[in-house]
N, C-alpha and C positions, 0 to 999 in steps of 0.2 A: 873174865869176871864171872864167878859162879855164885848164884843166889838161890836159896831154897824157899819154896812156898810163896813165890811172887805172884801177885794178882795177874801179872802179864801172862803167865803160863795158861791162865783160863780164858784169855782173849781168843776170839775166833781169828782166823787169818785176816779177815776184812777189818776187824777192830784193831788188830795189830798194825796194819798198814795205815789206818786212819789216825791212830795215836802217834805213829812215827811221823806222819805228815804234820800233825798238829804241833808236835815238839819242834820239828825243823822250821816250820813257818814262824813260830814264836821266837826261836833263836835268831833267825835272820831279820825279823822285824824289830829286834831289840827288847822284846818283852821278857825273854829268858836269857840268862847268861850262857856263855860258851861252855861253861862247866856241864851244861845239860847234854853236850855231845856224849858224855859218859852214859847217859840214859839211852841215847840212840844206839850206842854200841851194844848195850845190853839187849835192846829190842832186835837188833841185827843178829845177835847170838841166838835168841829164841827162835827167830825165823829160820836160821840155818839148821837148827835142830829139827825143824819141820820140813826141811828140804827146800826152803825158799831162800832167796838171796836178794837183799834190798840194796839198791844203790840210789843215789840222788844227785841232782845237779841243780844249783841255783840258777834260775832262768832270769837273767837281768834284762831280757828284751821284752818281757811282758809288762803290760801296764799294771798299775796297782789294783785294777779291777779283776785281773786274772791272777791265777795262783802262781807265785814266784818260784815254786819248787816243782821239779819234775822227778817223780819217783818211778823206778823200774823194779818190778818184782819178777824174778825168773826162777825156774826150777832147774 
């Protein structure tokens, strides 16, 4: 999925990861629909262009006080 002039292109690597986590957290908490996975795919594409690779895993063992998503960023 190719988009031009996206504000995400201007995000720092840290902001990209934080927004990725924000979207995933809200999808899994039910605040956002599963359609938003299209947005996470786009963020992954931007990261890949920068030489970063995002993966995530829903961590069902953590309490609600902890973050339920584990994100791995690799080069």
